[in-house]
C-alpha positions in Angstrom: 99.3 84.6 104.5 100.8 86.6 105.9 99.5 89.2 108.6 100.9 93.0 109.9 99.4 95.5 112.2 101.3 98.7 113.5 101.0 99.3 117.6 103.3 101.8 119.7 104.4 100.8 123.1 102.6 103.8 124.0 99.0 102.5 122.3 96.1 102.6 124.8 95.2 99.2 125.7 91.9 99.3 124.8 93.0 100.6 121.3 92.0 98.3 118.2 95.6 98.3 115.7 94.0 97.1 112.2 95.5 94.1 110.3 96.2 93.7 106.8 97.1 90.3 105.0 99.1 89.7 102.8 98.7 86.4 100.5 102.5 84.6 100.6 101.8 83.2 96.9 104.8 81.0 96.8 104.1 79.2 94.5 105.3 82.2 92.1 108.6 80.9 94.1 108.2 76.9 92.2 110.6 78.4 88.8 113.3 79.3 91.2 113.3 77.4 93.6 116.8 75.6 92.9 118.3 79.4 92.7 120.7 79.9 95.3 119.4 83.4 95.3 115.7 82.1 96.4 116.7 79.6 99.1 118.7 82.6 100.4 116.3 84.7 100.9 113.4 82.2 101.7 116.3 81.4 104.7 116.6 85.2 105.6 112.6 85.6 105.6 112.3 82.6 108.4 109.0 82.2 106.6 107.4 85.5 106.8 107.6 86.7 103.3 104.9 87.8 100.2 106.1 87.2 96.4 104.7 89.3 93.7 104.5 89.4 90.0 105.1 92.6 88.4 104.7 92.8 85.0 107.8 90.0 83.7 109.7 90.2 87.4 108.9 88.2 90.2 109.4 90.3 93.7 109.9 89.2 97.0 109.0 91.1 100.2 110.3 90.4 103.5 106.9 92.0 105.8 108.6 91.9 108.5 111.1 95.3 108.1 107.8 97.0 107.6 106.4 99.4 104.5 106.9 102.2 103.2 104.3 104.6 105.2 102.5 101.5 106.3 101.1 103.4 109.6 99.4 105.6 107.2 99.1 103.8 104.4 97.9 99.8 104.4 98.7 98.5 101.2 101.9 100.5 100.7 104.9 98.5 99.5 107.1 96.6 101.5 110.6 98.7 102.6 112.8 95.4 101.7 111.6 93.6 98.1 114.2 91.4 96.1 113.5 91.2 92.3 114.4 87.7 91.3 114.6 88.3 87.7 118.7 87.3 86.6 118.7 91.1 84.5 117.5 93.0 87.6 120.1 94.3 90.3 119.5 94.1 93.7 122.1 95.8 95.0 120.4 98.6 97.5 117.9 96.4 98.0 117.0 96.8 102.3 117.2 101.3 101.3 115.3 101.0 98.2 112.5 103.5 98.6 112.6 103.9 102.2 111.7 107.7 102.5 109.5 107.8 99.2 106.4 109.8 99.5 108.0 111.6 103.5 106.4 115.1 103.9 106.1 117.3 106.9 102.0 115.7 107.4 103.3 112.9 107.4 106.4 113.0 109.8 103.6 114.2 111.6 101.6 111.4 111.7 104.5 108.7 112.2 105.2 110.6 115.4 102.1 110.8 116.7 101.2 107.1 115.5 105.1 106.9 118.2 103.5 108.6 120.9 100.1 105.9 120.8 97.9 108.3 119.1 95.9 107.4 116.1 95.1 111.3 114.4 95.1 111.3 110.6 
């Protein structure tokens, strides 16, 4: 299991930040364990990863880079993900979708969380 939470350096010490948990699903990598891309991803992730089946493609996520608006939506997709499929391009994998869904309200909530305010 991998656990995530969003905290601010300015949070009140009594603030209880909720944790989200995600199954690693490492078994989904069994058919790809000898591929160099998979070996590189496992090394780069330092063991902190999740794997998901998305239709006919395996998606490798690295949670330490956060989620797209994860501070507001605990089940948001991870920012860094890599498709393990020979026919899918991963050339923009680091920033793919990073600002998806952002608007004035989201930006306001984001800055308030940085300042240690937990308002929705």
